[in-house]
Structures are given as C-alpha cells and as structure tokens.
C-alpha positions as CSV (number, residue, x, y, z in Angstrom):
1,X,79.1,126.8,100.2
2,X,79.6,123.8,102.4
3,X,82.1,121.2,101.3
4,X,80.4,118.0,100.2
5,X,81.1,114.9,102.4
6,X,84.2,113.0,101.3
7,X,85.8,116.1,99.7
8,X,86.9,117.8,102.9
9,X,90.6,118.0,103.5
10,X,92.3,115.6,105.9
11,X,92.6,118.1,108.7
12,X,88.9,119.0,108.5
13,X,88.0,115.3,108.7
14,X,90.3,114.9,111.7
15,X,88.7,117.8,113.4
16,X,85.3,116.2,112.9
17,X,86.7,113.0,114.5
18,X,87.9,115.0,117.5
19,X,84.3,116.2,118.0
20,X,83.0,112.7,117.9
21,X,82.0,112.4,114.3
22,X,83.7,109.1,113.5
23,X,82.1,108.8,110.1
24,X,84.9,111.2,109.1
25,X,87.4,108.5,110.1
26,X,85.7,106.1,107.7
27,X,86.5,108.6,104.9
28,X,90.1,108.9,106.0
29,X,90.3,105.1,106.0
30,X,89.0,104.7,102.5
31,X,91.2,107.6,101.3
32,X,94.4,106.1,102.7
33,X,93.9,102.4,102.9
34,X,95.8,101.6,99.7
35,X,98.4,104.4,99.9
36,X,99.5,103.5,103.4
37,X,99.7,99.8,102.6
38,X,101.8,100.5,99.5
39,X,104.2,102.6,101.6
40,X,104.5,100.0,104.4
41,X,105.1,97.3,101.8
42,X,108.1,99.2,100.3
43,X,109.6,99.0,103.8
44,X,108.8,95.4,104.7
45,X,108.5,93.7,101.2
46,X,106.0,91.3,102.8
47,X,102.4,91.9,101.7
48,X,100.6,90.0,104.4
49,X,102.6,91.5,107.2
50,X,102.2,94.9,105.7
51,X,98.4,94.5,105.7
52,X,98.5,93.7,109.4
53,X,100.8,96.6,110.1
54,X,98.5,98.9,108.2
55,X,95.5,97.9,110.2
56,X,97.4,98.4,113.4
57,X,98.5,101.9,112.2
58,X,94.9,102.9,111.5
59,X,94.0,101.7,115.0
60,X,96.7,103.8,116.5
61,X,95.6,106.8,114.6
62,X,92.0,106.3,115.7
63,X,93.0,105.9,119.3
64,X,95.2,109.1,119.3
65,X,93.3,111.3,116.9
66,X,92.4,113.6,119.8
67,X,96.1,114.5,120.2
68,X,96.6,115.6,116.6
69,X,97.1,119.3,116.0
70,X,94.9,120.2,113.1
71,X,97.2,123.1,112.2
72,X,99.7,120.5,111.1
73,X,99.6,118.3,108.0
74,X,97.8,115.0,108.8
75,X,99.6,112.9,106.2
76,X,103.0,113.7,107.7
77,X,101.8,112.5,111.1
78,X,100.1,109.5,109.7
79,X,103.0,108.3,107.5
80,X,105.4,108.8,110.3
81,X,103.4,106.5,112.5
82,X,103.3,104.0,109.7
83,X,107.0,104.2,109.1
84,X,107.7,103.7,112.8
85,X,105.4,100.7,112.9
86,X,107.1,99.1,109.8
87,X,110.5,99.7,111.2
88,X,109.5,98.2,114.6
89,X,108.3,95.1,112.6
90,X,111.6,94.7,110.8
91,X,113.6,95.1,114.1
92,X,111.4,92.6,115.8
93,X,112.3,90.1,113.1
94,X,116.0,90.9,113.4
95,X,115.9,92.2,109.8
96,X,118.3,94.8,108.5
97,X,116.9,98.2,109.0
98,X,118.0,101.5,107.4
99,X,116.2,104.0,109.6
100,X,118.2,107.1,108.5
101,X,120.4,108.1,105.6
102,X,123.9,106.7,105.8
103,X,127.0,106.6,103.6
104,X,125.5,104.0,101.3
105,X,126.2,106.3,98.3
106,X,129.9,106.6,99.2
107,X,130.9,105.0,95.9
108,X,128.5,107.1,93.8
109,X,129.0,110.5,92.3
110,X,129.4,113.4,94.8
111,X,126.3,115.1,96.0
112,X,127.1,118.4,94.3
113,X,126.8,116.7,91.0
114,X,123.7,114.8,92.0
115,X,121.9,117.9,93.3
116,X,122.5,119.8,90.0
117,X,121.8,117.0,87.5
118,X,118.4,116.1,86.3
119,X,119.3,113.9,83.4
120,X,119.1,110.6,85.2
121,X,115.7,111.2,86.7
122,X,113.6,113.1,84.2
123,X,112.5,110.4,81.8
124,X,112.5,107.5,84.2
125,X,110.3,109.4,86.7
126,X,107.7,109.9,84.1
127,X,107.8,106.2,83.1
128,X,107.7,105.1,86.7
129,X,104.5,107.0,87.4
130,X,102.9,105.0,84.6
131,X,104.5,101.6,85.2
132,X,104.2,100.9,89.0
133,X,102.6,97.5,88.5
134,X,105.1,96.2,85.9
135,X,106.7,93.0,87.1
136,X,110.2,94.1,85.9
137,X,109.8,97.4,87.8
138,X,108.7,95.5,90.9
139,X,111.7,93.3,90.7
140,X,114.1,96.2,90.2
141,X,112.5,98.1,93.2
142,X,112.9,95.0,95.4
143,X,116.6,95.0,94.8
144,X,117.0,98.6,96.0
145,X,117.9,99.5,99.6
146,X,115.0,100.1,101.9
147,X,115.6,103.9,102.0
148,X,115.6,104.2,98.2
149,X,112.3,102.2,97.9
150,X,110.7,104.6,100.5
151,X,111.8,107.7,98.6
152,X,110.5,106.5,95.3
153,X,107.2,105.4,96.8
154,X,106.7,108.7,98.6
155,X,107.8,111.1,96.0
156,X,107.0,109.4,92.7
157,X,104.1,107.0,93.4
158,X,102.4,109.0,96.1
159,X,103.5,112.5,94.9
160,X,104.6,113.8,98.2
161,X,106.7,117.0,98.0
162,X,110.3,116.9,99.2
163,X,109.4,118.9,102.3
164,X,106.9,116.3,103.5
165,X,109.0,113.4,102.5
166,X,111.8,114.9,104.5
167,X,109.6,115.1,107.6
168,X,108.4,111.5,107.2
169,X,111.9,110.2,106.8
170,X,113.1,111.8,110.0
171,X,114.0,115.3,109.0
172,X,116.8,114.6,106.5
173,X,117.9,117.8,104.7
174,X,116.3,118.5,101.4
175,X,119.7,118.5,99.7
176,X,120.5,115.0,101.0
177,X,117.0,113.8,100.0
178,X,117.3,115.1,96.4
179,X,120.7,113.5,96.2
180,X,119.3,110.2,97.4
181,X,116.5,110.4,94.9
182,X,119.1,110.9,92.2
183,X,121.0,107.8,93.3
184,X,117.8,105.8,93.7
185,X,116.7,106.5,90.2
186,X,120.2,105.9,88.9
187,X,120.4,102.4,90.5
188,X,116.9,101.6,89.3
189,X,117.8,102.6,85.7
190,X,120.9,100.4,85.9
191,X,118.9,97.5,87.1
192,X,116.3,97.8,84.3
193,X,119.0,98.3,81.7
194,X,120.7,95.1,82.9
195,X,117.4,93.3,82.5
196,X,117.4,94.2,78.8
197,X,116.2,97.7,78.3
198,X,118.5,99.8,76.1
199,X,117.5,102.9,77.9
200,X,116.3,101.3,81.0
201,X,112.8,102.4,80.1
202,X,111.3,100.0,77.6
203,X,110.7,97.5,80.4
204,X,108.4,99.8,82.2
C-alpha cells in the first residue's frame, strides 16, 4: 500500500526532491520549521536572529538536497547544517562559542560516577518534557552553557537518541555525551532549586 502524502519518512521525501518533486520539500519544511528554530535558539538565545538563521538553513538544504545520500539519516545532516550556521553567527558577532566539549565539568563529579548514576536525571527529565514553556525553566536554561542547552534540546525536547545527538554535536563519544547530560541536568536542577523549588521540580 502506498504511503499517504505527508507520512513518508524524511529520506523518502528527500529522494522525491532529488527527482524534482519539490512539493516534498514543503512537507519537510512544515515538519521541521519549529524544531529547527528551537534548536538554533538554544545556541544563539536570540529569537529574531534564530528565525533568520533557520530560513537560511532551509535555503541551504534546498540548494544542496541533490548531494544528500538518502542512505543516511536526513535529520543528522540537517541539524549539523543548522548547528554550523548558528555557530558561524555567534562567531561573526564575537560571541563566546563552545563548539566542542571541553573541561567545563572539571569541578563536577568524575565521569565514571556520572555515567553510572541515573538519580539526578530520572524525574527532572520527565518534568522537563512537560514544562518546556515554563518561564522558570526558560530562565534556568538560559543560564546553562551553550553545549548543555544543546544537549537538553536535542535529547529531551526533540527526543534524539544519543547516537544521533553525538553525530550532530561533532562526533563526541557516547560516554562523554551521557556524562554531559548528567551534569546539564544537575546544574538545571540546582538552578531551579535555588529559585525556590524544594526538589527543583515544582517550578516546572
């Protein structure tokens, strides 16, 4: 049975674009307009500029869609283009950019503990998924380093698996990515707790 229009997977839609059916690109645009804007915003923290960057990213994808290998995952390619565009924007404004993972967690618990501990993340991850628009959460996210905001956006809000998030973020190891997620959620909880939540969750 033929897949109904709009329900095809991303790679099938890209293949249609490559054969000149650009109505398929309209479906991709409607599918990713909001998610890609949300991701770019977590990098730039400037909504207007993020909207402009997102439009430019869609144009780049449209212009180079013929080069895409449909055996790969489209979203990995797409989000990598978006990330590079957002990073270029920050660099052009002489803004602090954290392109790759560094030693920003040097003062935190060691990675072995982080990789084997789920207590910090379990309940807050569930609450995060339901409270993205909460103003307290927005403020707490804004205070996190860029890399941490990206991880939370990709893995929690956009439900990317760790393998894809790793590829988008430049090929960081899965162990390091899980460790950084642990620390990102730990810092977020601390920020929310400081704002008045006994468990860091009642503000979500």
